[in-house]
C-alpha positions in Angstrom: 20.5 -23.8 188.4 22.7 -21.1 186.8 26.2 -21.9 185.9 28.9 -19.7 187.4 32.6 -19.0 186.6 33.2 -19.7 190.3 32.9 -23.3 189.3 36.4 -24.4 188.0 35.0 -26.7 185.3 32.8 -23.8 184.0 35.7 -21.4 184.1 37.9 -23.9 182.1 35.1 -24.2 179.5 34.8 -20.5 179.2 38.6 -20.1 178.6 38.5 -22.8 176.0 35.6 -21.1 174.2 37.3 -17.7 174.3 40.5 -19.3 173.0 38.9 -21.1 170.1 36.4 -18.4 169.2 37.9 -14.9 169.5 34.6 -13.3 168.5 33.0 -14.7 171.6 34.7 -12.1 173.8 32.6 -9.2 172.4 29.5 -10.9 173.8 30.8 -10.7 177.3 30.7 -8.1 180.0 31.6 -8.2 183.7 29.6 -8.3 186.9 29.9 -5.8 189.8 32.4 -8.1 191.4 34.6 -8.0 188.3 33.8 -11.6 187.3 32.8 -12.2 183.6 29.1 -12.6 182.9 28.6 -15.6 180.6 25.9 -14.7 178.0 23.2 -17.0 176.9 24.1 -18.1 173.4 20.9 -17.3 171.4 20.3 -17.8 167.7 21.1 -14.1 167.2 24.4 -14.3 169.1 25.4 -17.4 167.1 25.3 -15.5 163.8 29.1 -14.9 164.0 29.7 -18.6 164.3 27.7 -19.3 161.1 29.1 -16.3 159.2 32.7 -17.1 159.9 32.5 -20.8 158.9 35.7 -21.5 160.8 35.9 -25.1 159.6 35.2 -24.5 155.9 38.9 -24.8 154.9 39.8 -27.8 157.2 39.6 -31.0 155.2 39.9 -33.1 158.4 36.6 -31.9 159.9 33.2 -33.2 159.2 30.5 -30.7 158.3 26.8 -31.2 158.7 24.3 -28.8 157.2 21.0 -27.8 158.6 18.3 -25.2 158.1 18.8 -21.6 156.9 19.8 -18.4 158.6 18.6 -14.8 158.1 21.4 -14.4 155.6 19.8 -17.1 153.4 22.6 -19.7 153.9 22.2 -23.2 155.3 24.0 -23.5 158.6 27.2 -25.5 158.6 28.1 -27.2 161.9 31.5 -28.8 162.4 32.9 -31.8 164.2 36.7 -32.4 164.4 38.1 -35.9 165.2 37.8 -35.4 168.9 34.2 -34.3 168.7 33.3 -37.1 166.4 35.0 -39.8 168.5 33.2 -38.6 171.7 29.9 -38.4 169.9 30.2 -42.0 168.6 31.5 -43.5 171.9 28.7 -41.7 173.9 26.1 -43.3 171.7 27.8 -46.7 171.8 27.5 -46.6 175.6 24.0 -45.3 175.5 22.6 -47.7 172.9 24.5 -50.6 174.6 22.6 -49.8 177.8 19.3 -49.4 176.1 19.6 -52.7 174.3 21.1 -54.6 177.2 19.0 -57.6 178.2 17.1 -57.9 174.9 17.7 -61.4 173.6 18.3 -62.3 170.0 19.3 -58.9 168.6 21.5 -59.3 165.5 20.5 -56.7 162.9 19.8 -53.0 163.1 18.2 -51.0 160.3 18.8 -47.2 160.3 16.0 -45.3 158.6 17.2 -41.8 159.6 16.9 -39.4 156.7 20.1 -37.5 156.5 22.6 -35.8 158.9 24.8 -36.7 161.8 22.7 -39.5 163.2 22.4 -41.2 159.8 26.1 -40.8 159.1 27.2 -42.4 162.3 24.6 -45.1 162.8 26.5 -47.9 161.1 29.8 -47.6 163.0 27.9 -47.1 166.3 25.9 -50.3 166.0 28.7 -52.3 164.5 30.9 -51.4 167.5 28.1 -53.0 169.6 28.5 -56.2 167.6 25.3 -55.8 165.5 25.0 -55.9 161.7 23.7 -52.5 160.5 22.3 -51.2 157.2 21.0 -47.7 156.3 18.2 -47.0 153.9 18.8 -44.0 151.5 16.3 -41.2 152.5 15.3 -40.5 148.9 13.7 -43.9 148.2 9.9 -44.1 148.2 8.2 -45.4 151.3 7.3 -48.7 149.6 11.0 -49.4 149.0 11.7 -48.8 152.7 9.1 -51.5 153.6 10.6 -53.9 151.1 14.0 -53.5 152.7 12.5 -54.1 156.2 10.9 -57.3 154.9 14.1 -58.5 153.2 16.6 -57.5 156.0 14.3 -58.5 158.9 15.9 -56.1 161.4 15.5 -56.7 165.2 16.0 -53.0 165.9 14.7 -50.0 163.9 16.6 -46.7 164.4 14.4 -43.9 163.0 12.5 -40.6 163.5 8.8 -40.4 164.5 7.9 -38.6 161.3 9.5 -41.2 159.2 7.9 -44.0 161.1 4.6 -42.3 160.5 5.4 -42.4 156.8 6.1 -46.1 156.9 2.7 -46.7 158.7 0.9 -44.7 156.0 2.5 -46.9 153.3 2.3 -50.3 155.0 -0.7 -52.6 154.9 -2.2 -53.4 158.3 -1.0 -57.0 157.8 2.6 -56.0 157.3 5.0 -58.1 159.4 7.5 -55.8 161.2 9.4 -58.4 163.2 10.9 -55.8 165.5 12.1 -56.2 169.1 13.0 -52.6 169.7 12.7 -49.1 168.2 15.1 -46.3 169.0 13.9 -42.8 168.1 15.5 -39.5 167.7 14.1 -36.3 166.2 10.6 -35.0 166.6 8.3 -35.4 169.6 7.3 -39.0 170.5 4.6 -38.5 173.3 3.5 -41.5 175.4 0.2 -42.0 173.7 1.9 -42.0 170.3 4.4 -44.5 171.5 1.6 -46.7 172.8 -0.2 -46.7 169.5 3.1 -47.5 167.6 3.8 -50.4 170.0 0.3 -51.8 169.4 0.7 -51.7 165.7 4.3 -53.2 165.7 3.3 -55.8 168.3 5.8 -54.9 171.0 5.6 -53.3 174.5 5.5 -49.6 174.8 8.7 -49.6 176.8 10.5 -51.2 173.8 10.1 -47.9 172.0 12.9 -45.7 173.4 13.0 -42.0 172.8 16.4 -40.2 172.6 16.8 -36.4 172.3 19.7 -34.6 170.7 20.7 -31.8 168.4 23.4 -31.4 165.7 24.9 -28.5 167.7 25.4 -30.4 171.0 25.1 -34.1 170.1 23.1 -36.5 172.3 21.3 -34.6 175.0 19.1 -37.0 176.9 17.2 -40.3 176.8 13.9 -41.4 178.2 14.4 -43.7 181.2 11.3 -45.9 181.4 12.1 -46.9 185.0 12.1 -43.3 186.2 9.5 -42.1 183.8 11.7 -39.1 183.0 14.4 -37.9 180.6 17.9 -38.2 181.9 20.6 -35.7 180.8 23.8 -37.2 179.3 27.0 -37.0 181.4 29.2 -34.1 180.5 26.3 -31.6 180.0 25.2 -28.9 182.4 21.6 -27.8 182.1 19.9 -24.5 182.9 16.2 -23.5 182.7 15.7 -19.9 181.5 12.7 -17.8 180.7 11.7 -16.6 177.2 12.3 -13.0 178.3 15.9 -13.8 178.9 16.4 -14.9 175.3 14.7 -12.1 173.5 11.1 -13.5 173.4 9.3 -11.1 175.7 5.8 -11.9 174.5 6.0 -15.6 175.5 4.9 -16.7 179.0 5.4 -20.2 180.1 3.4 -22.0 182.8 5.0 -22.6 186.2 7.5 -25.5 186.0 8.3 -25.0 182.3 11.6 -23.4 181.2 13.6 -23.1 178.0 16.6 -25.5 178.1 20.1 -24.0 177.8 23.1 -26.4 177.7 26.8 -26.3 178.3 28.8 -29.2 177.0 32.1 -30.0 178.7 33.2 -32.1 175.7 32.1 -30.3 172.5 34.9 -28.2 170.9 34.0 -27.1 167.4 30.8 -25.5 168.5 30.7 -22.8 171.3 28.5 -24.9 173.5 28.5 -22.6 176.5 25.0 -21.7 177.7 23.6 -22.7 174.3 19.9 -22.0 174.1 18.2 -25.0 172.5 14.7 -23.3 172.3 13.2 -26.5 173.6 10.8 -26.0 176.5 11.1 -28.7 179.2 9.0 -29.4 182.2 10.2 -29.9 185.8 13.9 -29.7 185.2 15.7 -30.8 188.3 18.9 -32.3 189.8 18.6 -35.7 191.5 20.9 -37.9 193.5 21.4 -41.7 193.0 22.1 -44.3 195.6 25.8 -43.6 195.3 25.4 -40.0 196.1 26.1 -38.9 192.5 24.0 -36.1 191.0 22.3 -36.1 187.6 19.8 -34.0 185.8 16.3 -35.0 184.7 13.1 -33.5 183.3 9.6 -34.8 182.9 8.9 -33.8 179.3 9.8 -31.8 176.3 6.7 -29.7 176.0 7.3 -27.7 172.8 9.8 -25.7 170.8 9.9 -21.9 170.5 12.2 -19.9 168.4 13.0 -19.6 164.7 13.5 -23.2 163.8 11.5 -26.5 163.9 11.6 -30.1 162.7 9.9 -31.5 159.7 11.9 -34.7 159.1 14.9 -32.3 159.0 15.3 -28.9 160.5 13.7 -26.0 158.7 13.8 -22.4 159.9 11.3 -19.5 159.6 13.9 -18.0 157.2 13.6 -21.0 154.9 9.8 -20.6 154.9 9.8 -16.8 154.4 12.3 -17.0 151.6 10.2 -19.5 149.7 7.0 -17.5 150.2 8.4 -14.1 149.3 9.8 -15.3 146.0 6.2 -15.4 144.7 4.2 -13.1 147.0 4.8 -9.4 147.6 3.1 -8.8 150.9 2.2 -11.4 153.4 2.1 -12.4 157.1 3.5 -15.9 157.4 2.5 -18.2 160.3 4.1 -21.6 160.8 3.6 -24.5 163.2 4.1 -28.2 163.4 1.1 -30.3 164.3 1.5 -34.0 164.7 4.9 -33.9 162.9 3.2 -32.2 159.9 4.3 -28.7 158.9 1.5 -26.1 158.6 2.1 -22.8 156.9 -0.6 -20.1 156.8 0.0 -17.2 154.4 -2.2 -14.1 154.9 -1.9 -11.7 152.0 -3.5 -8.8 150.2 -2.1 -10.1 147.0 -4.3 -12.1 144.7 -3.2 -15.7 144.7 -4.2 -17.8 141.7 -3.8 -21.6 141.4 -0.5 -21.2 139.5 1.0 -19.0 142.2 -0.3 -21.2 145.0 1.3 -24.2 143.3 4.6 -22.4 142.9 4.7 -21.4 146.6 4.0 -25.0 147.7 6.7 -26.3 145.4 9.2 -23.7 146.6 8.4 -24.6 150.3 9.0 -28.3 149.7 12.2 -27.5 147.9 13.6 -25.1 150.5 15.4 -28.0 152.1 16.0 -30.5 149.3 16.1 -33.5 151.7 12.6 -32.6 153.0 11.3 -32.4 149.4 12.8 -35.7 148.5 11.2 -37.4 151.6 7.8 -35.8 150.8 7.9 -37.0 147.2 8.8 -40.5 148.4 5.9 -40.5 150.8 8.1 -40.7 153.9 7.0 -37.3 155.1 3.5 -35.8 154.8 3.1 -32.9 152.4 3.3 -29.4 154.0 -0.1 -28.0 154.6 -0.2 -24.6 153.0 -3.2 -22.3 153.5 -3.8 -18.9 151.8 -6.0 -16.4 153.6 -7.1 -13.0 152.2 -6.5 -10.0 154.3 -8.7 -7.8 152.2 -11.4 -5.9 154.1 -14.1 -8.5 154.8 -11.7 -11.3 155.6 -11.7 -10.1 159.2 -12.0 -6.9 161.2 -9.6 -4.2 159.8 -8.4 -6.7 157.3 -6.9 -9.0 160.0 -7.4 -12.7 160.5 -10.3 -13.6 162.7 -9.7 -16.1 165.5 -11.2 -19.0 163.6 -9.0 -18.2 160.5 -5.7 -18.4 162.5 -3.6 -21.4 163.1 -2.9 -21.7 166.8 0.7 -20.5 167.5 2.7 -19.5 170.5 3.4 -15.9 169.6 4.3 -13.6 166.8 7.4 -11.5 167.0 7.3 -7.8 166.7 9.0 -7.3 163.4 8.3 -4.1 161.4 7.2 -3.9 157.8 5.4 -6.6 155.9 7.6 -9.6 156.9 6.5 -10.7 160.3 8.5 -13.6 161.7 6.8 -16.3 163.7 8.3 -18.0 166.7 7.5 -21.7 166.1 6.1 -24.1 168.6 5.7 -27.9 168.8 2.5 -28.3 170.7 2.7 -32.0 171.6 4.4 -33.1 174.8 7.4 -35.3 174.3 8.0 -37.6 177.1 5.8 -37.8 180.1 3.9 -36.3 178.3 38.3 -37.7 155.7 35.9 -35.0 155.0 32.2 -35.7 155.1 29.7 -33.1 154.1 26.2 -34.2 154.9 23.0 -32.2 154.9 20.4 -32.6 157.6 20.1 -32.6 161.3 20.9 -34.5 164.4 
């Protein structure tokens, strides 16, 4: 359902955004009736927000840094005191509900990498009356396991990719002692959650998936009773088609749409029709027994657009910058498969072992936090493949079908640097100043 300025709440949000962000006005036009058309806030249209860095000089705001932009800078996203308080209190309420009825919870361990979720974990769980510790992301996986054994947490708050790293490092006989796992970050499909539950020794419904972004905050959580994701209060959701957000070559199956969100609470980010680039299935409005409406969706199918998750967010710009420091001409293709980043580089240049090693090192260092977690064994190494595009490698020097990594689409970008719109192919679901790098 499209939001409209005829709705008083939406109109008030529009006026707030126009007041706080004067540059936003140039994005708008008017309809035939004279009412303002509210634009979809795509990555391209957000460039002014990142370029201006409105909160850079305000020592009272928290800044969280995520992946790069086309200008080569890491994004800075700001939270003032009002934003931060709302974010914490919303998670306190959500986690309190998710942990209600579970007996004997005393200790929570946050193994969250970096970013907003990590920075706020301790105060959130302490407000719920639990002890909470956080493990530094740069420690090797074995040290994370030692801390789990020493601290003996009842709840583990982590990301799927980091939990995979713990499993790779842990002996089969390792005693986890957990009663509940709360996830945020990459996809956590039902079959994956089932396997995790079997290894940990808990029920599959005791692994709770939550969904959020650093731009918006907490977006939704998986309701095991409904078998669907439930949108958080204070968010308005729309489903849009790729053609509406500048991706004309992508076609989605019936029932799948790109999620766009409006936050009625977020201030220091222009959260009005913000395009998340997450593709959701069966987005709909429901009504509870009290006649109150709420929004749900069946699954997060994949992610399209110029950014993906590999422990932390990394953009196509980060990948391209790393590759083109060492290779003159190339076609770069990127995807995530099973929470592992895969990069395929098709080039006419000769790539010797030294150059290949330099590219791999550059990629892993593009986001320092990702590099640290790879070195520590918490994330799998990026899979980097070099393919020659000399005649003979494929017809007309192009990759043959069996040489290509499966991807959603490739953007039409002239010259030698072709950007790839990234996808996450696994279903998720039914299917004081602080400056912290990382993501939600």
